[in-house]
N, C-alpha and C positions, 0 to 999 in steps of 0.2 A: 424195327421201330425207326421211323423217320424222325431225323433231327432237324429242327428248323434252322435254315441257313442264316447266318448273321450277315447283315448287309453293312459293309464298311463305308467309311466316308470316302467319296470320290476324290482323287487328287486335286481336281479343279476346285471343288468346294473347300478343300484344305487351304489352298492358295488364297481364295476369297476370304475365308474366315480369318487367316493370319493377317492379311493386308488391312482388312476392316479393324482388326483389333489393334494393329500398329497405328492406324490413323487416330483411333480413340486415345491410345497411350500418348502419342505425340501431343494431340490437342490439350489433353488434361495436364500434361507435364508443363507446357509453356504457360498455361493458365495457373498451374500450381506454383510457378515461380513468383507470380503477381496476383495473389487472391484479392488484394484491394482494388486492382484494376478491373478484375471481374466483378467485384462488388459494385463499382460505379456502373457498370453496364447492367447489372441486375436492377440497380436503381432506375435506370432509364426506362426499362421495360415495365417496372412497377408503376412508374409515373404515367407512361403511355396508356396502360390498361386501367389506370385509375385505382390501383391496389395500394394506395398510399399508406394504409394501415400496416403494411408489411415492410416499410421502408427501414424500420429499426432492425429488421432481420436480414437485410440485404447481404451482409458479410456472412452470416451463418448459412444463408441459402447458397451463396457462391461457393463456400467450402463444401457444402454437401454436394452440389452439382459436380464440382471438380473431382471429388472423391468417387462418386458414383460413376463418372465417365471413365476414370482410371480403372476402376474395379471391373466394369464391363470389358475394357480393353484386355486387361490381364487374363480374365476368365476366358475370353474368346481365343486368345493366343495359346494358353496352355490347357484348353479344354477342361476348364473347371466349372462344375455345376452348369453343364452346357444348356440344359433345357431352360433354367432360369435366366442364364446370361443372354441366350438368344431372344427370349421374350423381353428381357429389359432393353435389348438393342432395338428390337422392333418398335416398342413403345416410345422409347426416347426419340427415335428417328422420326416417328410420326409427329411428335410434338415439335421437334426442331424444324422439320420441313414446313409445317403449317405456319409457325412463327416467322420463319425466314421468308416465306412467300408474302406474308402480310408487310414484312419490312421492305421487300423489293417492290411490291405493288403500290404501297402508300408512303414509303420512306419514313416510317414511324421512328425508327432508331437508326441513325446514320451508320453505325458500326456495331454489329453483333458481338464482335470480339471472340469469334469461334476459335481462332488461333492466337488469342492474346494480342500482344503487339509484335509477335514474331513474324507472322504472315498476315498482311493486309489484303482483304478481299472486298469487292464492292458488294452491295446487297444481292444484286443478281447473280454474281459469281458464287456467293454463299449459297443461294437457293439451288443453283444448278449442281453444285457440289453435294448438296443434301439429297437431290434426286438421285444421283448416282449412288450414294450411300444407302438410301432407303431400298433401292433395287437390290443391292448386295444383302441388305438386311433380310428382305423377304426371302431371297434365296437360301441364306443361311438358316433361317427359321424353318423353311420347308424341309431341310435335311437335319433338323435338330436331333432326331432319333438315331442318326448315324454318327453323331459326334460323340465318341466314347473314349474313356480312358480306363486303364486297369486300377487306377488309384481309388481307394475306398472313399465313399461319400463324405465320411467324417473327417478324413484327412484333407479332402478338397475344401470343406467348410472351414477347417482350422487354418489352412494356408490363406484363404480369402480373408479371414478375420485378422491375421497378422498383417497382410497387405493393407488392409483398411487402417489399422493402427499406425503402421509405419508411414504410410502416405499422408495421413491426417497430421502426424507430427511435422513432416516435411512442409506441408502447406502452412500450418500455424507458425512454424519457425519463420518462414518468409514473410508472413503477416506481422510478426512481433519485431522482425529486424528489417532488413531491406531485401529485395529479390536477390537471390544468389546469382541469378544470371539476368542481366538487365538488357531489355530489347528496345528501350526508348532513347530518344535523342540525347537526354541529359545523363547518359551513363559515364562512369568514370573513365577518363582518357579521351573523351571527345573534345574536339576544338570548337567551340560555339561562336568564333568570330565570323562575322559576315565576309563573303568573298565577293570579288568583282567590283570593289569600290572605285577602282580606276575606270570602270565602265558607266558610272554615274555621269549623266549629262545634264547641264543646266542650259535652258533656252530662255531668252529675253525677248520681249515683243516691244517694238517702238512704233509710234505714229508720227508721220510727217505733219508738222504744224500747218503747212500751207495747203497741202493736197488731201490730207486726211488718210493717205495710204498707210497701211500697217505692214510691217515686216517682222518676221521672227528670225533671230540669230542665235547660232550655238556660242554661248559664252566661252571664252572672251573674244570669239572671232567676229568682232564688229568694231567700227572706228570710234571706240569710246574715248581715244585720246585725241580725236579731231575736234578742236573746239567749234569749227564752222559746222560740221555735221551735227554736233550735239546741240548747237543752237537751233537747228531746223527740225530736230526729232525729240519726241518726248516719251519717257518710259510709260508703258501701259501695263505689262503683266510679266510674270515669271513662271516658268514651270520646270519641274525636275523629273527626268526620265531615268528611273532606277531599275528598269526592267532587266538590265544585265547584272544586277546585284542578287547574290544567292544568300538567302537567309537560312541559318541553321536551326532556327526555333521560331515560335510564334509569340513569345513573351514580349509585352511592351510594359515598360515601367514608367509610371508618372507619379509626381508628387502632388500635393493637395492644390497647387496652382496649376496643374496640367502640364508641367514641363517634363519633357522626355528625358529619362535618366538610363534608358536601355543600354546604350553603348558605354557610358561612363561606368556602370557597374559590371556588366557581363564582359566587357572588352578592357577592363582595368589592366594595364601592363603590370601591375603589382599584384600582390596577393589580395584577394577579396573574399570575405566571408558573407554569406546570405543565410538568414534564418527564414525559412519558408513555413508559413502558417496560413493556408488558404482561407480558413475560417477560425478567427481567434475565439469566437464563442464555443466552438467545437474542439478547440486545442486541448490536449491532455494537460491538466494542472501541473502534474509533475514535470511534464515536458517544458512548460513555461518556467518553472522554477529552474530547471537545468539550462535553459536558454539564457536566463538572467545571468547565471554563472559564466556562460560561454562569452556573453557580451562584455562582461567585466574583464575576463581573461584577455580577449581580443583588444580591448582598449589599452590594457596593460602592455601588450606585445606590439601595439601600434599597427594592428591589422584593421583596415577599414571593414565596417560590418553594417548591414542594413537588414531591416525586416521587410519581407514581402508578403502582402496579404491582399485579399478582395474584400475585407471587412471595411465598413464605413468609418469615417472619422470618430463619431461618438463611441462606437464600439472599441476602436483602437485605444482612445484615451481612457475609457474605463477599464479595459483589461490591463493595459500597461500600468496604470495607477494602482490597480489592485495588487499586482505582482511586483510593484516598485521597479519597473523595468524602464530604463532610459535608452532609446535607440531610435535612429532615424527610420521612418516608415515610408515605404513606397507602395503604391497600388498596382495590381495586375489582375488579370482574369482568373478566376478560380479554377477553371478547367486546365489552363496552362500551368498553374501552380501545382495542381494535382499530379500532372504529368512530369513535373520536374523531380519530385521525390515523393515516395510513398510513406510519408510520416507527417503527422501534424501535431507539433511542429517538427521540421526536419532541418538539417544543417548541410550546407554545401560549401566547400572551399575550392576557389578558382584562382588561376594565375595566368595572366595574359590570355584570358578567354578559355583556357583549358580546364576541365573538371578534374581537380586533383583527388578529391574525396567526397563522400556523402556519408552522413551519419543519421540514424533514426534518433529520436529523443531518448530512447532507452540506452543508447551508447554514445552520448555526446562526449567528445574528447575533453581531457583536462588541459590545464595550461602547459604542462610538460609536453603533452602529445602535440598541441598546436605549435609550440616552439620548434618541435623536431622538423616540421615541414618548412621552416623558414631558413634552415641551414642546408647548404648544398650536400 
């Protein structure tokens, strides 16, 4: 009696499978640290494709996609439910490749967030990356019947269920608090002060009253203290060349009159608290209640504190009046505020431009905790 020979998985296919699985695990893990950031990108896609009815489900969709991606990665690496995993891999890569091609071709969404904020790729780089991955996905799918394990199917299914449960808890924990690992500019410990201020140059232009000749000088390298020269020349214009200045962030703070408060707040040599609420109408009511207490504690401890928001003045007045909050408010772009802290509202403590700590509204510090930062 002839026994049918079992065909085993070739070593090269094993390597391809494991590498592809690890890429999926890495991608889903960095996004799992920041599900809100992924939700923002899901919102971008929903808006671009006109699926505005799903905007309220953007967070749920982001968590679902993150968990599915992680599940496929784990299943590939450990050969769990191989036929289903390889099919899922192929389908998801087909979708990702089509979407990223449209992004690259028409620049529909500037950043797909495939690797969260950990690794930044251009749209074309993302598309080429997906071309490589879909080729690997096709190869893995073609050898799906050779990817075997001695583990019973029931045990494989149970392991994947446990993985889904644990990883979902991990993602939700990061959503309800702050990312366990922060890849963005405003992470704790970063110095946000601008560099290269000594490279900023001021140029002044003067016109000769008699001849009409115009000359530009690097200030103060011109004869400003020569009364004869000044009598013959009149000031025309001034320009500032700050190309040598290195900015650590893209946030610009303005008051209602349009005055720039960016440096005064973020580069305050003393302690500085900022309450970040990119949209006051969408801010959690309990969070605003907690923010009120923090503002009162900050005033008692003589810590300057401001509210940063992108909401308009009427909304600010209405919301602050409703919650009986008295605080100086400054305006900033909502996208930049979302990048500062993944909580609405959120709280950040700085000292001399350095981010000392960040808190979500569910974990705002009490007065004793704030006071502990003031003592060396």
